[in-house]
N, C-alpha and C positions, 0 to 999 in steps of 0.2 A: 233291206234297201235303205235309198238314199232317204239324209233326213230333208223332208221338204222344206225348200224356204223359196222366196222368191225371186231371190237371184240364180239359183239353180233351174227353175222351171222355165227363168226366163230365156236361159241358155238353152234350155234342151228345145225350146219355140224357136229361138231363132236358128239353131241349128237346122233344125225342118224344116222353115221358111226359106232358109238359103240352097238347101237340098234342091227345094222346090222350084227356087228362081234359076236354077243349073248351077251350080257350084261344082265345083270340080269334084267327082267324085271315082272311085277306085277302089275296091274293097282291097286286093292286093298292094295297096300305098300306104304305109305306117301314117301318112299327115293327109290323106284323100279319103281312108275307109269309114267307118261307122264310128268307131274311138278318135279318131284323126280328125272328122269334123267337128264334132264336140269339145276336143279337145283347142282347135282353133277358135270356138269361140268363150271357151271358158280360161284359158291361156295367152298370153301374149305373143304367144309362138306362131308363126306361119307354118302352112302347111310343110313347107320344105324343111324350114327349121326341123319341126316335128319327125319328120322321115331321118332325115340327117342326127339327130339325136337317135333313136331309136335304132339304126344302121349300126351304131357303133358294139350293140350289143347282140346276139342272134334269138333269133325268133317271130312270131308274130304277136299281136296286143295280150292273146293269152297267156304266152310264153314271157313275156316283159312283164306280166301283173304277176305271174308266178314268181320270176324272180325280183320285184320290187324291193329295194331298200331305199328306206328315205333318206339313208348317211354313206349312201355307196360313193356320191360323186359322179354320177354316170346321169348326163341333161334329162335321158330319159325320163328315168325317176324323179327329176326337179319337176317334169309336165304332169307327169301321174300326181306328184305332191300338192300340185295346184289345183290338180281336178277335185281330187280328196278334200280342199279346203273347203269345197263347195257344199258340202254333203254329203255327197257319192261314197262308195265302197269299191273298193276292190273286185266283189262279185257283181256289181251294179255294172263297171268296166267290161268284163268277161260277157257278160249276159249280153251287154248291147254290141259286142261284138258279133254274138254271134245270134240276136235278137231271141231269148231262149229265157229269159226271166219268170219264173212261173207266175208272179203276180199280175204282170202284165199282160201274160198270154191268155190269163182268164177273163180279162176284161174286154176278149175279142170274141167273135162267132168262129165258131167250132174249123169250118172251112176256109177262112182266113188264117186262121194261127196255123193249121195244117199244114197250109200253103205256103208259109213267108220263106222267103231265099234271103239268108242273111246279105248275100251281096247283090241284091237288087234295090236299087236307090227308093223305088216307089215303096218298098215293102219296109226301108230304114225308115222313111218320111212316118209312113202309118203307126209303126213303132214308136217310134220319137215320140207322135203325137198322143199316142194313148198314152205313154208313161206322163208326157207334159200336164195331163189331164188329171190323173192317178193323184199325181200329186199336187196337183192343185186343190184337187177335193181336198185329199189328205189333209192339207193345210189349212184349210178352210176349217174343217172339223178339227183338229186341235186347239186352232185357236178361237174360234169360236166356245170351245170347252172351258179353254184358261179364260177367257172372257165372262163367261158364267160363273164359274170358279171365284174369280175376284169380285163379282158382283154379289155373291153368295158372303163370302166375307164381309165385303163394306154392311152387311146388310147385317150379318152378325154382331159387329163392331158398332150400328146405328142403335141395334135394341138394348145393347149392353151398356150403352150410355144414358 
């Protein structure tokens, strides 16, 4: 699962918001599908550029992710590398394209989970919203725990002095 951080959470939320507001969505288009829309938010590349880069190799996002090599020289691998720099994993991207991450799905009611359609704008928006909320909660917990640990260390030091 992605490393929760404010930049990634904001990027996922912007993607959901833009899709809600009518951003171009086409599951069969590498720059306008689930991963393509998130890539537009996390990288400086446009829908057209992402699609053009992906067409230099074969396959959809999942096949591109299997073939991913950060030193390949293929532009699509640069796009993926930039996305990974936000704390995502290759598995996160593969799950996004299929709306299939078990941790995210477990946060949905059974009916909604079972009716998700990987190429439905509304379902992608819902998945992104659940994912962003999950990452936000995780980030808050992790940072609260770190804050508590730091406070405990400060108290220990004060007691030693």
